[in-house]
Structures are given as structure tokens and as C-alpha cells.
C-alpha positions as CSV (number, residue, x, y, z in Angstrom):
1,M,-2.1,-5.3,7.8
2,R,-0.5,-3.3,10.6
3,M,3.3,-3.1,10.5
4,L,3.5,-2.5,14.2
5,W,2.4,-6.0,14.9
6,L,1.0,-7.4,11.6
7,L,2.3,-6.6,8.2
8,G,1.0,-7.7,5.0
9,T,0.9,-7.8,1.2
10,S,1.2,-10.5,-1.3
11,T,-0.3,-12.4,-4.2
12,L,0.2,-15.7,-6.0
13,L,0.8,-16.0,-9.8
14,L,-2.6,-17.7,-10.4
15,G,-3.8,-18.8,-13.8
16,V,-0.8,-17.5,-15.8
17,S,0.8,-20.0,-18.2
18,Q,4.5,-20.5,-18.1
19,S,4.9,-19.0,-21.6
20,Q,2.8,-16.0,-20.7
21,A,4.8,-15.5,-17.5
22,Q,8.0,-15.4,-19.5
23,T,6.8,-12.9,-22.1
24,A,4.3,-10.5,-20.5
25,F,5.7,-8.2,-17.8
26,G,5.0,-4.7,-16.6
27,F,2.2,-2.5,-15.3
28,F,-0.9,-2.8,-17.5
29,D,-0.8,1.0,-17.6
30,Q,3.0,1.8,-17.9
31,G,3.5,5.4,-16.8
32,F,0.0,5.7,-15.3
33,V,-1.2,7.6,-18.3
34,Q,-4.6,6.1,-18.9
35,T,-7.8,7.3,-17.2
36,P,-7.5,5.3,-14.0
37,V,-9.7,2.2,-13.5
38,V,-9.7,1.4,-9.8
39,R,-11.4,-1.3,-7.7
40,T,-11.3,-2.4,-4.1
41,D,-9.7,-5.7,-3.3
42,F,-12.8,-8.0,-3.4
43,Y,-14.5,-8.1,-6.8
44,S,-18.1,-8.1,-5.5
45,S,-20.4,-5.6,-3.9
46,T,-21.6,-8.3,-1.5
47,A,-18.2,-9.8,-0.6
48,G,-17.9,-10.4,3.1
49,T,-21.6,-9.9,3.8
50,S,-24.1,-12.5,5.0
51,V,-25.2,-13.3,1.4
52,N,-21.6,-13.8,0.3
53,P,-19.3,-14.7,3.2
54,L,-15.5,-14.6,2.8
55,Q,-13.9,-17.8,1.7
56,I,-11.1,-18.9,4.1
57,S,-8.3,-21.4,3.3
58,G,-6.3,-23.4,5.8
59,C,-3.2,-22.0,7.5
60,H,-0.3,-21.7,5.2
61,F,2.5,-21.6,7.7
62,G,1.5,-24.7,9.7
63,Q,-0.3,-22.9,12.6
64,N,-1.7,-25.5,14.9
65,P,-4.5,-25.3,15.7
66,C,-5.5,-23.5,12.6
67,P,-8.2,-21.0,13.5
68,P,-11.5,-21.9,11.9
69,A,-13.8,-19.6,9.9
70,S,-16.7,-18.1,11.9
71,P,-19.4,-15.7,10.6
72,S,-19.1,-13.5,13.7
73,G,-15.5,-14.0,14.6
74,G,-14.3,-14.2,18.2
75,P,-11.4,-15.7,20.0
76,G,-9.5,-18.3,18.1
77,T,-11.6,-17.8,14.9
78,V,-11.4,-15.9,11.6
79,R,-14.4,-13.6,10.9
80,T,-16.1,-14.1,7.6
81,V,-19.2,-12.0,7.7
82,F,-19.5,-8.2,8.1
83,P,-22.4,-5.7,7.8
84,Q,-21.3,-4.2,4.5
85,S,-18.8,-4.7,1.8
86,N,-17.4,-1.2,1.3
87,Y,-17.0,-2.1,-2.3
88,W,-15.9,0.8,-4.5
89,T,-14.9,1.3,-8.1
90,Q,-13.8,4.1,-10.3
91,N,-14.4,4.1,-14.1
92,W,-15.8,0.6,-13.9
93,P,-19.0,0.2,-15.8
94,A,-22.0,-0.9,-13.8
95,N,-23.3,-4.4,-14.6
96,C,-20.6,-5.1,-17.1
97,V,-19.9,-8.7,-18.2
98,P,-16.4,-9.9,-17.3
99,G,-14.5,-10.9,-20.4
100,Y,-16.8,-8.9,-22.6
101,S,-17.8,-5.4,-21.5
102,C,-15.7,-5.0,-18.3
103,P,-12.3,-3.3,-18.5
104,P,-9.6,-5.8,-19.0
105,H,-7.4,-4.4,-16.2
106,N,-7.6,-2.3,-13.1
107,W,-5.6,-0.9,-10.2
108,I,-6.4,-2.1,-6.6
109,L,-7.3,0.1,-3.6
110,I,-6.7,-1.3,-0.1
111,M,-8.4,0.1,3.0
112,N,-7.5,-2.2,5.9
113,N,-8.0,-1.2,9.6
114,E,-6.4,-3.4,12.3
115,P,-7.6,-5.2,14.3
116,R,-9.4,-6.3,11.2
117,D,-12.0,-8.4,13.1
118,D,-13.0,-5.6,15.4
119,A,-16.7,-5.0,15.6
120,G,-16.1,-1.4,14.7
121,N,-15.1,-2.4,11.2
122,L,-18.3,-2.6,9.2
123,G,-16.4,-4.0,6.2
124,P,-14.2,-7.1,5.7
125,P,-10.3,-7.0,5.7
126,D,-8.9,-4.7,3.0
127,V,-12.2,-2.8,2.8
128,S,-12.6,-2.3,6.6
129,L,-13.7,1.3,6.1
130,P,-15.3,3.1,3.2
131,R,-13.4,5.2,0.7
132,Y,-13.9,8.9,1.0
133,E,-12.9,11.9,-1.0
134,P,-9.6,12.9,0.6
135,G,-10.1,15.1,3.7
136,A,-13.9,14.9,3.3
137,G,-14.7,13.4,6.7
138,G,-13.4,9.8,6.4
139,V,-10.2,8.0,7.5
140,M,-9.5,6.5,4.1
141,G,-9.1,9.3,1.5
142,F,-8.3,8.4,-2.1
143,A,-8.6,10.2,-5.4
144,T,-6.9,10.3,-8.8
145,V,-6.2,13.8,-10.0
146,H,-4.9,14.9,-13.4
147,G,-2.6,17.6,-14.7
148,S,-3.3,21.2,-13.6
149,D,-5.8,20.0,-11.1
150,N,-2.8,18.9,-9.1
151,F,-0.9,22.2,-9.7
152,P,-0.3,24.6,-12.6
153,G,2.0,23.0,-15.2
154,D,1.6,19.4,-14.0
155,T,0.9,16.8,-16.7
156,Y,0.5,13.6,-14.7
157,W,-2.3,11.4,-13.3
158,R,-1.5,11.2,-9.6
159,A,-3.0,8.7,-7.1
160,H,-3.5,10.6,-3.9
161,L,-3.5,8.7,-0.6
162,V,-4.7,10.7,2.4
163,L,-4.8,8.9,5.7
164,N,-6.8,11.2,8.0
165,A,-6.6,10.7,11.7
166,Y,-8.5,14.0,12.4
167,V,-11.8,12.0,12.1
168,S,-12.8,9.3,14.5
169,N,-11.7,5.8,13.8
170,P,-14.6,3.4,14.6
171,V,-12.0,1.0,16.1
172,L,-10.5,2.4,19.4
173,G,-6.8,2.6,18.8
174,G,-7.3,1.4,15.2
175,L,-4.3,1.1,12.9
176,P,-5.4,2.1,9.4
177,Y,-3.5,1.1,6.2
178,L,-4.4,2.7,2.9
179,G,-2.8,1.3,-0.2
180,F,-2.8,1.6,-4.0
181,G,-1.1,-0.6,-6.5
182,A,-1.0,-3.5,-9.0
183,F,-1.5,-7.3,-8.5
184,A,-0.7,-10.0,-11.0
185,N,-4.0,-11.7,-12.0
186,H,-6.0,-9.5,-9.7
187,G,-6.3,-6.6,-12.1
188,N,-2.9,-6.6,-13.9
189,S,-3.2,-10.0,-15.7
190,W,0.5,-10.7,-15.8
191,P,3.6,-10.3,-13.6
192,I,4.8,-6.8,-13.0
193,G,8.4,-7.8,-13.3
194,S,10.8,-10.7,-13.3
195,L,13.8,-11.9,-11.3
196,N,16.8,-13.8,-12.8
197,N,16.3,-12.5,-16.3
198,A,18.4,-9.5,-17.2
199,S,16.4,-8.8,-20.3
200,A,13.1,-8.7,-18.5
201,P,11.7,-5.7,-16.6
202,H,13.3,-5.5,-13.1
203,I,13.8,-1.8,-12.6
204,L,10.9,-0.2,-10.8
205,K,10.5,3.5,-11.6
206,F,8.0,5.9,-10.2
207,D,7.6,9.4,-8.7
208,S,6.1,10.3,-5.4
209,R,5.3,13.5,-3.5
210,L,4.8,14.2,0.2
211,W,2.0,16.8,0.1
212,G,1.8,17.2,3.9
213,S,1.8,15.4,7.2
214,T,1.2,15.9,10.9
215,L,2.3,13.2,13.4
216,P,-0.9,12.1,15.3
217,Q,-1.3,12.6,19.0
218,P,-1.5,9.7,21.5
219,C,-4.6,7.7,21.3
220,C,-6.9,6.4,24.1
221,G,-6.2,8.8,27.0
222,P,-3.5,9.1,29.7
223,G,-1.1,6.3,30.1
224,T,-1.4,4.9,26.6
225,T,1.3,2.7,25.3
226,Q,0.5,2.9,21.7
227,L,3.1,4.6,19.5
228,Q,2.3,7.7,17.4
229,T,3.3,6.8,13.8
230,I,3.0,7.9,10.2
231,T,4.7,5.8,7.5
232,S,4.7,5.7,3.7
233,W,5.5,2.3,2.4
234,L,6.6,0.7,-0.9
235,T,5.9,-3.0,-1.0
236,I,7.3,-5.4,-3.6
237,I,6.4,-9.1,-3.7
238,A,8.1,-11.9,-5.7
239,S,7.2,-15.6,-5.6
240,W,9.2,-18.7,-5.3
241,G,9.2,-21.7,-3.0
242,T,6.3,-22.4,-0.7
243,H,5.4,-18.8,0.1
244,P,5.7,-15.4,-1.7
245,K,8.5,-13.1,-0.5
246,M,7.7,-9.6,0.4
247,I,10.0,-6.6,0.9
248,Q,8.5,-3.5,2.4
249,I,10.5,-0.2,2.4
250,A,9.6,2.9,4.4
251,L,10.0,5.9,2.1
252,F,8.9,8.3,4.9
253,H,8.5,7.6,8.6
254,Q,8.0,9.5,11.7
255,S,7.0,8.3,15.2
256,H,6.9,9.1,18.9
257,D,6.6,7.0,22.0
258,P,4.5,8.9,24.7
259,Q,6.0,6.6,27.3
260,H,9.6,7.3,26.3
261,P,9.6,10.8,24.7
262,S,13.4,11.0,24.7
263,I,13.7,8.1,22.1
264,P,13.8,9.6,18.6
265,D,11.6,7.8,16.0
266,P,11.1,4.6,18.1
267,Y,9.2,2.7,15.4
268,L,11.7,2.5,12.6
269,G,14.6,4.4,14.2
270,G,16.8,1.3,14.5
271,P,19.0,0.1,11.7
272,S,17.4,-2.0,9.0
273,P,16.1,-4.7,8.7
274,Q,13.5,-4.1,11.4
275,N,11.9,-7.5,10.5
276,S,12.9,-10.5,8.5
277,K,11.7,-14.1,8.0
278,V,8.3,-13.1,9.5
279,K,5.5,-15.5,8.6
280,W,2.2,-13.8,7.7
281,D,-0.9,-15.8,6.7
282,W,-3.6,-14.1,4.6
283,R,-6.3,-16.8,4.2
284,Y,-9.0,-14.9,2.3
285,T,-9.0,-16.6,-1.1
286,Q,-10.8,-13.9,-3.0
287,S,-8.1,-11.3,-2.0
288,G,-5.2,-10.2,-4.1
289,F,-3.0,-10.7,-1.0
290,Y,-3.8,-14.4,-0.7
291,P,-2.1,-16.5,0.7
292,G,0.2,-14.2,2.6
293,A,4.0,-14.1,2.6
294,E,7.1,-14.0,4.6
295,Y,8.3,-10.5,4.9
296,I,11.2,-8.1,5.4
297,T,11.0,-4.5,6.6
298,L,13.6,-1.9,5.8
299,K,14.0,1.9,5.6
300,A,15.0,3.6,2.4
301,D,17.5,5.6,4.5
302,D,19.5,2.4,5.1
303,L,19.5,0.7,1.7
304,N,22.6,2.5,0.3
305,T,24.7,1.2,3.3
306,Y,23.0,-2.2,3.4
307,C,22.7,-3.0,-0.3
308,G,24.5,-0.3,-2.3
309,L,21.1,0.8,-3.5
310,T,20.2,4.5,-3.7
311,V,16.6,4.8,-2.6
312,P,15.6,8.4,-1.7
313,T,13.1,9.4,0.9
314,L,10.1,11.6,0.3
315,V,10.5,15.4,0.4
316,L,7.8,17.8,1.4
317,N,6.2,19.6,-1.7
318,Q,8.7,18.0,-4.2
319,D,8.4,15.2,-6.7
320,V,11.0,12.6,-5.9
321,H,12.1,10.1,-8.6
322,F,12.7,6.5,-7.7
323,S,14.6,3.9,-9.8
324,I,15.0,0.7,-7.9
325,N,16.7,-2.4,-9.2
326,V,14.5,-5.1,-7.8
327,Q,16.9,-7.8,-8.8
328,T,19.7,-6.1,-6.7
329,L,17.2,-5.6,-3.8
330,Y,16.2,-9.3,-3.7
331,T,19.8,-10.5,-4.2
332,C,20.9,-8.3,-1.3
333,M,18.3,-9.7,1.0
334,N,19.2,-13.2,0.0
335,N,22.9,-12.5,0.5
336,H,22.1,-11.3,4.1
337,N,20.2,-14.6,4.7
338,L,16.9,-12.9,5.3
339,F,14.7,-15.3,3.5
340,L,13.4,-18.6,4.9
341,E,13.9,-20.1,1.4
342,P,17.0,-18.8,-0.5
343,L,16.6,-17.1,-3.8
344,P,17.0,-19.8,-6.5
345,A,18.7,-19.4,-9.9
346,T,15.5,-20.2,-11.7
347,A,14.8,-17.8,-14.5
348,N,11.7,-15.5,-14.6
349,L,10.7,-15.6,-11.0
350,P,7.6,-13.4,-11.1
351,V,7.3,-10.1,-9.3
352,N,3.6,-10.2,-8.6
353,T,2.7,-7.1,-6.5
354,V,3.8,-3.5,-6.3
355,L,1.9,-1.4,-3.7
356,W,2.3,2.1,-2.3
357,A,0.6,2.6,1.1
358,N,0.3,5.0,4.0
359,E,-0.1,3.7,7.6
360,S,-0.7,5.4,10.9
361,S,-1.5,5.1,14.6
362,G,-2.8,7.8,17.0
363,I,-5.4,10.6,16.6
364,N,-5.5,14.1,15.2
365,G,-2.9,13.9,12.4
366,Y,-2.6,13.0,8.8
367,L,-0.4,11.7,6.0
368,W,-0.9,12.8,2.4
369,T,1.2,11.4,-0.4
370,D,0.8,10.7,-4.1
371,V,2.3,8.2,-6.6
372,H,2.6,8.7,-10.3
373,N,4.5,7.8,-13.5
374,M,4.9,4.2,-12.4
375,R,6.6,1.7,-14.8
376,M,8.9,-1.3,-15.0
377,D,11.9,-1.3,-17.2
378,A,14.6,-3.8,-18.2
379,T,17.4,-1.3,-17.9
380,A,18.1,1.8,-15.7
381,G,19.2,3.7,-18.8
382,A,19.8,7.4,-19.0
383,P,17.3,9.8,-17.4
384,E,14.2,10.0,-19.6
385,A,12.2,13.2,-20.2
386,A,9.5,11.6,-18.1
387,D,11.9,11.2,-15.2
388,E,12.8,14.9,-15.0
389,P,11.2,16.8,-12.1
390,Q,8.1,18.8,-12.9
391,T,8.7,22.4,-13.8
392,S,6.4,25.2,-12.8
393,E,6.5,28.8,-11.8
394,Y,6.9,27.8,-8.1
395,A,10.2,27.6,-6.3
396,D,11.3,24.1,-5.2
397,G,9.7,23.2,-1.9
398,E,7.0,25.8,-2.2
399,P,3.4,24.4,-1.8
400,Q,1.7,24.0,-5.1
401,Y,-2.0,23.4,-5.5
402,G,-4.5,23.1,-8.3
403,F,-8.3,22.9,-8.1
404,G,-8.3,19.2,-7.0
405,T,-5.5,19.4,-4.5
406,D,-6.6,22.7,-3.0
407,A,-9.9,21.1,-2.2
408,I,-8.0,18.3,-0.3
409,R,-5.9,20.9,1.6
410,R,-9.0,22.9,2.6
411,S,-10.9,19.8,3.7
412,L,-8.0,18.6,5.9
413,E,-7.7,22.1,7.5
414,L,-11.4,22.0,8.3
415,D,-11.1,18.5,9.8
416,A,-8.2,19.7,11.9
417,E,-10.2,22.6,13.1
418,W,-13.1,20.3,14.1
419,A,-10.8,18.0,15.9
420,G,-9.1,20.9,17.7
421,S,-12.5,22.1,18.9
422,G,-13.5,18.8,20.3
423,R,-16.2,18.2,17.7
424,T,-16.6,15.0,15.8
425,H,-18.0,14.1,12.4
């Protein structure tokens, strides 16, 4: 799911009755206060391997010819078999029985590396590469850290996303995408929010921190045409009509074009929207992203001018609070005629996916963010105590570390030293 040339996230509302869809909304863990239960996208330790190939649907946007499934992939086909599943869980009991001894809900971790069919990816799409402890020698770094292990005085569970380009990507010029979030009926069990119902949750609230970043260097030697990029995305997906509707907002972005160094931020530097009415098929039926979506790409920087929405951008070493009226966001996109199918007046259109993700291209750099305190509300309301910035003995903007985050920092520094010396992991 590479935004430079392929962007993705979506899910259908599958198996939810109409009455349930109208009454049950929100994150299963409002505020991200429970001990996190996390799973990778495919719910099997063999998914995508030769004993359990991926299941592929037909093309959803009328592509003709529709590429057929193929165990090994190749031109004009969709690969369905990979050497390993890269399955990973956190706080999920081994050998539990679904519906009985398994947890009823979970968050989803995404680790996609484009081109997803490349032979260098040992795992299937969304689990292309294995999960690592952040900074511990792998591209996809993810951890949940609680309270003072983040920094002294902190009280939150934080999901840390560390995209690490100091280590070698097995795909030359690979475009990694590391995401964390909630999917209706793929761990959350009901829609996260609702459109066209003022009394239902439609205000997305969360906090996020930029812990550090270094723009990667050009990949692949002299004369490369690949951009150097790091981007932190918020993705929201609602469903109506024939395909889900996805809006992806850049909360942080930095890029450089080695062929045109005088152009500032060439990737997302232009005015929003960067993309709209783009058709994206995701044909893997076991995935939370199935069946794909049409999508729109925007920058948080532009949403006040474009929609009258105040959406801040991430700030280094500070918690930033977000309160986004999803109804206003989708209505604005509709009023700008950016959907293939206009937003209908039908009540309780489900918001099925909310995802936070980091994405990059290039080598020898990194992007480290966290997300915490995530919830859906029916009203914006007055600032709540939980919305107030964290207090500590540190000055605003001063780096703050606890036991867990200091281990991430030191690991990233060591990876940077190894990369600078020319050594590889």
C-alpha cells in the first residue's frame, strides 16, 4: 500500500446486522486503556504459505483482464503463496478457541512492503516483513509501552510505530508501510463511527507524538529517480455505494527529490487534494482491507483552508491532540465532488476503519511516532481532562524518555552507527 503509486486501506461491514450497526459504535477499547491485544492482518499462522494460500476475489473495479491468482506470482498475476506468514500476536492466548477462550476484540498491525509481490518479501501483503522490537534490527518496529516506561509522569498506553530505514530492506527500493488501528468485524466487531446521524459517534479524538525522524537518503545508487520520503498518515474509511470511501490525511510529511533538489517537499508539497477518485483493488478476502476502496489524499496543513477543519500536524517531542469531525470531513470531500459516488443522505453509514501509519522510501533514516488515547465521541464538547497535554518536569519540546522509549532511542542510534559505518545487519 504505497502512497507514491499505490495507496490502500479499507474494510467492508461484514456480518453486522442493521440493528447492531445502528446501536454499537466506537473503538472496542475507548481511550486505549486496556492491556493491548494486537494481531497481524491475517488470522492464521499459516496464511499465505503453501499449506494455506491467500484467497483472491475477482477485480472490484472492472479491470479487464482481471489478473488471476498464481502461487508464485509473476507478470499479470496476483501472488498467493509466500515462504512464511510473519504472523504475530500480542496478549493473544496460544491455541485459544474463537468464541470461547480467545479475546473478543483486538487491534490490527499492518506491515506492508511494496512491491508486495517482490521475491524479497518472504511474507504476504500486510505482513510482508516480520515485526521487530523498535530499532532492534528490523524495518517494521512496533511496541506498546505504558506509563512511565514512555517518560516520567506519563499515564497512557502508547502504540509506537518505528519505521527503520537504517537496516536493509530485502526489496531493493522497497516502500514500507507500518500501520496500527481498528477494523470493523476484523477485531473491533462493530463500526467505529457513523455518518448522517448527529447523535452517533462521529468525532475522532486521539493524541499522537513525533518522537524523532531523519529523512532517508536516496536509494539504489547514483542517478536514482526515487523520492526520499517519510510520512505519518491518518486513514479513515466509511462505506456506501459499490466501494468503501477512504480519506488519508498526512499528519507529518517530509520529502526530497534527488533529481530536482530545489523543489521543496515534492511528494506532498502541492495543495490538497493530491489524489481523488482513485480506484484501488485489494482482493485478499481474509484481509481487513478487503475489497479495497476509492481514495482521497490530503495534508493536515490544508484542511482548515479547504474544509474549515482544524487538523494539527505532529510536533517533535510533544503530544498533539486531535479532534476531527468525520462528518464534516466527508461532507467537505463530497461538496468538492471528490467521490465517484456522492455521499447519500442515508442514516448510519458506517465508519469501518481508523488507521495510523508511517511510510517511507529511501535508505538510512527513520520515522518514530506514537498514537494513544483514541476514541470516538458524538460531540466535540469541552476539553476533557484526558485531552489535556501530559505534564512532567520537562520543558515543552525537550526529549523525554522512560525505560521503554530510551531502549528504542538507543537501538536506533546503534542502527544509525552501523549504517554509517557501511555494515549491515
